[in-house]
N, C-alpha and C positions, 0 to 999 in steps of 0.2 A: 505493499500499500504505499503510496506518496503523503508527503506531509498534507495535512489541513492548512489552507491559508485562513479558516475562522474557528473561533471557539466560542462557541455557546455555553452559557453559563445561567444560572435562574434569572437575571435582568439585565447580562450585560453581552453585547458581543465586542470582542478585542479583536483587529486585523489590522494587516496583514502580520500572521505568527505562523516563524519570524519575519521581523519584518527590519528594516533599514533605517530610514531617517523620518519616514512617519509613521503616528500610533493612529487609528481610529478606532472610535470608541460610541457601537449605538446602546443606547438605553431605553425601556419600556417607559422610563416616565423623567421628565427631567427634573433640577435642582437636586443632580445627584452628586456628591463629591470623591472624585477620583485621589486615589494614591497608588504611588509608583514605587518600589526598594529596590536598591539595588542586593547582590549575593549576600552582603554585610548587615543589611538592616537598615542600611542608610536609607531616608525619605529622600529623592530625586527628583520626584514630580507629585504637585496634590493642588489640585484646581477645583473647581465650582464649575459643572456641566450642566448648564440654561436649556442647553436645547435636546433633544433626544439623540441627535449628530455631532462630536466634535472631531476632530483632528488635532494631532500635536506634532510639533518639529520636534524631533529625539535625535538629529544628528550628531549633536555634543554629545550624547552619553556613550559610553565605553560599550563594545561587544561582551553581549555575555548575560546571566539569564536574570529578568527580573521579578518580582513578585508584584503582584496588582492585587487594591482590592477598590470595586465600589461600594457607598454605602448611602442608603437611603433615610432622612431623619434621627441620624446617627449607628444606625442599625447595620452591619456588612449585609451585603446583598449578594454579593457575588467575587472571589480570589480565583488565583490562579497564576500562571505563572507566562511569561512573556519575553521569549529569543530575540535579541539585537544582534544582528551580522554584523 
């Protein structure tokens, strides 16, 4: 099987995965908090997503494995791994 370009979790779609310069997020509701952590647990991105679709420039991030989390009303609704090429 080939790599999946989409990762669907309970409330969010994060793509492409793996990715390079752009990270796209689609959520089922607006007003979502998105957090991205590097492999050491350091918070590298924290953004409030007002629309159901958002795009982030991640070209400055080092290649590697990142962990993400989306929160609605201060409750985690999805989380997972994202790979930066």
